[in-house]
PLY file of the C-alpha trace (Angstrom):
ply
format ascii 1.0
element vertex 230
property float x
property float y
property float z
element edge 229
property int vertex1
property int vertex2
end_header
0.00 0.00 0.00
1.19 3.53 -0.80
2.57 5.68 2.01
0.22 8.33 3.40
2.53 11.16 2.31
2.17 9.96 -1.32
-1.62 9.60 -1.17
-3.96 11.94 -3.02
-7.30 13.27 -1.85
-10.77 12.51 -3.06
-13.32 15.17 -2.13
-17.04 15.76 -2.31
-19.48 18.26 -0.83
-22.92 16.98 0.13
-25.60 18.44 2.34
-23.44 21.45 3.13
-20.60 19.29 4.44
-17.21 18.46 2.95
-15.89 14.91 2.96
-12.41 13.70 2.08
-10.61 10.36 1.73
-6.99 9.38 1.18
-6.48 7.51 -2.11
-3.75 5.50 -3.76
-2.97 7.68 -6.82
-2.28 4.82 -9.25
-5.25 2.68 -8.25
-7.63 5.66 -8.18
-6.48 6.66 -11.66
-6.88 3.10 -12.95
-10.45 3.00 -11.64
-11.36 6.37 -13.13
-9.97 5.49 -16.57
-11.73 2.13 -16.50
-8.84 -0.35 -16.35
-9.57 -1.21 -12.70
-13.10 -2.51 -12.19
-13.17 -2.99 -8.40
-12.64 -0.66 -5.46
-10.14 -2.86 -3.64
-7.06 -1.16 -2.14
-7.92 2.30 -3.46
-8.35 3.69 0.05
-5.08 4.34 1.86
-6.90 4.95 5.15
-10.30 3.39 5.70
-11.81 6.53 7.13
-13.86 9.44 5.79
-12.70 12.84 7.01
-14.07 16.35 7.25
-10.47 17.51 6.86
-8.11 14.70 5.92
-4.87 16.63 6.42
-5.89 17.52 9.96
-7.16 14.01 10.66
-10.62 15.39 11.50
-12.99 12.44 10.96
-16.55 12.80 9.70
-19.19 11.64 12.15
-21.34 8.56 11.44
-24.41 10.82 11.60
-23.00 13.18 8.95
-22.16 10.24 6.67
-25.64 8.77 7.07
-27.29 12.10 6.32
-25.13 12.87 3.29
-24.71 9.43 1.71
-27.55 7.39 3.19
-24.98 4.88 4.44
-21.90 4.51 6.61
-20.42 1.85 4.31
-17.05 3.27 3.37
-16.85 1.38 0.07
-20.20 2.79 -1.05
-19.06 6.25 0.00
-15.75 5.79 -1.86
-17.64 4.87 -5.03
-19.75 8.04 -4.80
-16.68 10.21 -4.23
-14.82 8.68 -7.18
-17.75 8.96 -9.57
-19.32 12.25 -8.48
-16.66 14.07 -6.51
-13.25 15.55 -7.26
-10.07 13.49 -7.32
-6.71 15.19 -6.91
-4.87 13.42 -9.73
-1.35 14.32 -10.79
-0.91 16.66 -13.74
0.27 13.78 -15.94
-2.68 11.60 -14.93
-5.17 14.36 -15.70
-3.52 14.90 -19.08
-3.79 11.19 -19.93
-7.41 11.03 -18.82
-8.29 14.11 -20.85
-6.65 12.69 -23.97
-8.48 9.40 -23.56
-11.87 11.02 -22.93
-11.38 13.37 -25.89
-10.72 10.41 -28.19
-13.82 8.65 -26.86
-16.06 11.67 -27.46
-14.76 12.23 -30.99
-15.05 8.51 -31.82
-18.74 8.60 -30.86
-19.32 11.66 -33.03
-17.32 10.23 -35.95
-19.65 7.20 -36.08
-22.63 9.35 -37.04
-21.19 12.62 -38.35
-21.49 13.49 -42.03
-20.60 16.59 -44.02
-23.89 18.31 -44.90
-22.42 19.45 -48.23
-21.37 16.03 -49.47
-23.21 13.58 -47.20
-19.85 11.88 -46.74
-18.48 10.73 -43.36
-16.25 13.28 -41.61
-12.69 12.00 -41.03
-11.59 11.85 -37.43
-8.63 14.13 -38.17
-10.99 16.91 -39.32
-12.98 16.54 -36.11
-9.76 16.79 -34.07
-8.71 19.99 -35.84
-12.18 21.51 -35.41
-12.18 20.59 -31.73
-8.86 22.35 -31.25
-10.23 25.50 -32.88
-13.50 25.40 -30.94
-11.76 25.54 -27.53
-14.64 23.49 -26.08
-14.01 22.01 -22.64
-14.07 18.24 -22.27
-14.34 16.94 -18.71
-12.04 13.94 -18.18
-14.23 12.72 -15.33
-17.61 12.71 -17.12
-18.72 9.83 -19.37
-18.05 10.47 -23.06
-21.70 9.86 -23.97
-22.89 12.72 -21.75
-20.56 15.21 -23.45
-21.33 14.47 -27.10
-24.15 17.02 -27.42
-22.14 19.99 -26.11
-19.05 19.07 -28.11
-21.11 18.62 -31.28
-22.59 22.12 -30.87
-19.08 23.54 -30.66
-17.88 21.54 -33.68
-20.79 22.80 -35.79
-19.38 26.30 -35.45
-16.25 25.07 -37.23
-17.60 22.37 -39.57
-20.82 21.89 -41.59
-21.71 18.56 -39.97
-24.75 16.73 -38.71
-25.41 13.40 -37.02
-27.32 10.92 -39.13
-28.14 7.26 -39.70
-28.41 5.79 -43.19
-30.11 2.74 -44.65
-28.08 0.67 -47.09
-29.41 -2.01 -49.43
-26.94 -4.81 -50.09
-26.93 -7.64 -52.65
-24.33 -10.35 -52.14
-23.82 -13.13 -54.74
-24.57 -16.65 -53.55
-20.87 -17.55 -53.67
-20.09 -15.11 -50.84
-23.47 -14.87 -49.09
-22.68 -17.11 -46.11
-19.37 -15.33 -45.51
-20.98 -11.87 -45.68
-23.98 -12.73 -43.53
-22.19 -12.52 -40.11
-20.80 -9.11 -41.08
-24.25 -7.79 -41.91
-25.71 -9.28 -38.73
-23.14 -7.31 -36.78
-25.06 -4.16 -37.72
-28.75 -3.30 -37.41
-30.26 -5.47 -40.12
-33.74 -4.29 -41.07
-34.46 -6.89 -43.75
-32.95 -10.05 -45.16
-34.06 -12.18 -48.07
-32.52 -15.15 -49.82
-33.24 -15.39 -53.53
-33.87 -18.72 -55.27
-30.30 -18.75 -56.62
-28.79 -18.16 -53.16
-28.06 -14.43 -53.44
-28.44 -12.53 -50.17
-30.54 -9.35 -50.26
-30.38 -7.25 -47.10
-31.01 -3.80 -45.73
-29.06 -2.42 -42.77
-29.31 0.82 -40.84
-26.04 2.23 -39.51
-24.57 5.49 -38.22
-23.54 7.48 -41.30
-19.91 7.55 -40.22
-19.66 3.76 -40.37
-20.33 3.47 -44.11
-16.66 3.11 -44.97
-16.17 0.47 -42.29
-19.14 -1.59 -43.56
-18.07 -1.36 -47.20
-14.50 -2.36 -46.33
-15.62 -5.43 -44.38
-18.03 -6.56 -47.06
-15.48 -5.89 -49.79
-12.94 -8.15 -48.11
-15.25 -11.15 -47.71
-16.75 -10.79 -51.20
-13.59 -9.65 -53.05
-15.64 -6.64 -54.16
-18.33 -8.80 -55.74
-21.42 -7.12 -54.27
-23.89 -4.33 -54.94
-24.81 -1.58 -52.47
-27.19 1.35 -52.55
-27.55 4.09 -49.94
-31.17 4.84 -49.11
-31.64 8.17 -47.34
0 1
1 2
2 3
3 4
4 5
5 6
6 7
7 8
8 9
9 10
10 11
11 12
12 13
13 14
14 15
15 16
16 17
17 18
18 19
19 20
20 21
21 22
22 23
23 24
24 25
25 26
26 27
27 28
28 29
29 30
30 31
31 32
32 33
33 34
34 35
35 36
36 37
37 38
38 39
39 40
40 41
41 42
42 43
43 44
44 45
45 46
46 47
47 48
48 49
49 50
50 51
51 52
52 53
53 54
54 55
55 56
56 57
57 58
58 59
59 60
60 61
61 62
62 63
63 64
64 65
65 66
66 67
67 68
68 69
69 70
70 71
71 72
72 73
73 74
74 75
75 76
76 77
77 78
78 79
79 80
80 81
81 82
82 83
83 84
84 85
85 86
86 87
87 88
88 89
89 90
90 91
91 92
92 93
93 94
94 95
95 96
96 97
97 98
98 99
99 100
100 101
101 102
102 103
103 104
104 105
105 106
106 107
107 108
108 109
109 110
110 111
111 112
112 113
113 114
114 115
115 116
116 117
117 118
118 119
119 120
120 121
121 122
122 123
123 124
124 125
125 126
126 127
127 128
128 129
129 130
130 131
131 132
132 133
133 134
134 135
135 136
136 137
137 138
138 139
139 140
140 141
141 142
142 143
143 144
144 145
145 146
146 147
147 148
148 149
149 150
150 151
151 152
152 153
153 154
154 155
155 156
156 157
157 158
158 159
159 160
160 161
161 162
162 163
163 164
164 165
165 166
166 167
167 168
168 169
169 170
170 171
171 172
172 173
173 174
174 175
175 176
176 177
177 178
178 179
179 180
180 181
181 182
182 183
183 184
184 185
185 186
186 187
187 188
188 189
189 190
190 191
191 192
192 193
193 194
194 195
195 196
196 197
197 198
198 199
199 200
200 201
201 202
202 203
203 204
204 205
205 206
206 207
207 208
208 209
209 210
210 211
211 212
212 213
213 214
214 215
215 216
216 217
217 218
218 219
219 220
220 221
221 222
222 223
223 224
224 225
225 226
226 227
227 228
228 229
């Protein structure tokens, strides 16, 4: 276990009271970035404090009122997920980079250029994000930040989020190989012709068109027909 002098603080304010805990910096970071799934050994001291540096413990009554429990593991989970964690500068930088990539990846799946109806490359989204100066919170889930980031990106790029329907015809020779690929997306219709050809319709985020076409092209050696249905 990490020495107390190397521990970092986790803080939260609830019900007008401040609560603090001592955390192992590496294990707390691993939990926040998602590589550590449990809460074991994150606490350096199994106590909740009003002022950790002074050793001023929070009363059981205050914990019960604020958290609805005195269970320190439940309280730790709330502090990690809803409070503030005093990560190192390098850790915060890594978390921010990771969360930024996650947010942009979600947008890239559905973003298209309104002028061309073509998917927007991730690199263009990265450049637009840099220009927009929008704030991404490394501690909030990527999904909850997409809407605000998209608004900022629209000031720099003519983009919109959209799903498309794509009709696909695969020759009988490759139909069984292509079928699992199509099933991996939202398949709206499937039909097998008398000669074994596979006719299907899938609905996908607009930004995934290239991915779908690449996968189908590999298993069919380019021997297929596709049509985008708006």
